[in-house]
Every structure is written in structure tokens, then in C-alpha cells.
N, C-alpha and C positions, 0 to 999 in steps of 0.2 A: 575513566569509567564513564559509561553511556546508560542513561536510563530512558526507556521509550515507554510511553502510555498512549493506547489508542482510545478514542470516543467517537460517538456519532452513530454506532449502530442501531439497527432497530427492526421493526416489522413494516413491510411496505407492501402494496398490490403491484402485480406485474404491471410495468410501464411507469412505475414511480421512481423517485429520485432520493438519495441519500447523500450526504457529504461526511466523510470520515476525516477524523483529524489525528496526528500523531504528534505530541508533545515530546521534545527531546531535552535531556540534561545533559551537560558536559560541553567542553570547549571546542571539540573538534567536529560538531554537526555540520558546519558550513563548508568543511573540506572535503566530504565524501558523498558519494552517491547514496540514494535512499531507494528503498523498494517496498512494495506490497505484495503480500502473498495470500493464499487463502486455502482453507482445508474444511471440505464438506465432511459429514459424518461417515466414518469407515472408509475413507478415501484418503490418498497421499496428499501432503501439502503442495501446492502448485504456484509457481511464479505468475503474477499478474502484470506487474508494470515496475519499471524503475526509472529514476530520474538522475541526472549527473549532479555534480557538486554545485554548479552555479545555475541549474535549471535550463540549460541551453539545449539539451539533448533529452529524449525519452525513448523507451522500448515499451510496447505493449503485446502481450499476447493476443493472438488472432481473435480469441472469443470475446474480448472487450473493446476492440478498436472501434472508434466512432461512438462509443458510449461511455466509457470512462475517460477522466482526465486527471492526471497527476500534476501537483504543483508544490512548490516550497517557498517559504519565507524564511531566509536564513537570520533575519533580524529578530524574529519571533521564535527561532528554533522549532519550526513546525512544518510537517508536511501533510499534504491533504490529498483526498482521493474524491473527486466528484463523480458519482455514479447515476447515470440517467438510463431511462428505457430498460429499468431492471427486469430481469427474467428469473422464473424459478431456479433455473440452473446456477444463478449466482448465489444462492443459498449457501453460506459458509461462515466460519470464523475467519475474519480478516486480520492479518499480522503486518505490523509495520517492522522493517528492520533497516540497520545501518550496514552498507557495503564496507568491505575492506578496500575497495578501490575507489578513485575520485570519478570514474567513468562509467556509463551505462554498459558499454562493451564487455566489462568484466563483472557485471551484476545481475545475472539472469538465473543463477542456480543458489539453492540454499547454502551451498558450501561458500559462495562468495560473501557471505554476511556473518557478522561476528556478534551483533547485539540485536536482540528481538524483544518486541512488547509482548503483552500478555494477550492481546487479542480482542476483539469486539465481534459480537455476533450480528449478522446481517441474514434477515429471512424474508423471501419474497414469495407472497401466496399468489396461487393462480386464480 
């Protein structure tokens, strides 16, 4: 069993930065890819980024390339999302999730994940 807890969300102005953290419990964290999704009000949850089991490869949605950076520390059982140059379009609840796969190639859809955090709110004001 895996539990995921997100933190680090908040309110920032356009162009600002936030770093989200996802703390995981469970023995299998270091063996699987991890991902971040986001969901804006009245919209579908969408894929943002994933990172493979050892952090060697990542996949970013086009909307955040060059602005967001995912990383992981398997010794601390934690995955991070550094968000720079934030835009109002980034406003959403951000969710951390554990993939069923070890690799990012199989970790780009909601159905690829089996454990989810509760989410943390990110609001970007214009």
C-alpha cells in the first residue's frame, strides 16, 4: 500500500515560482515512475509530467516545457515539481501519483497510475 501527500501549493503572481513536494510511504516508491497531474475548476484532469523510476528520463506536456522541472529523491521517498514563470493558465489542483510502470513511456495517462495524493491548490493571479 502506498500513500502520497502533496504540499507546497499557494497563491503567486504571474511570473512567480513554486515548488511542490510529494511525500510517499511504502516500500515500492523507488521502483516505479511517478507523475504530476492537474485539474482546473470544471475541467478534466490532465497529465503534466512524469519521471521514471531512477530519474533518468522525463516527459513533459508541451504547455509546461521549459518552465516546470520534475525531480525525485528516492532516499527521501519524495518527488518534486519546480514551477517557474507561472501563468494564470497553470491555476489548478495539482496531484501526485504513482505509476504502475517503471518507465515514463507507460506513464502519461490517468489509467497508468494506481495511487494518488489528495492534491494541492496552485493559484496564479494575473
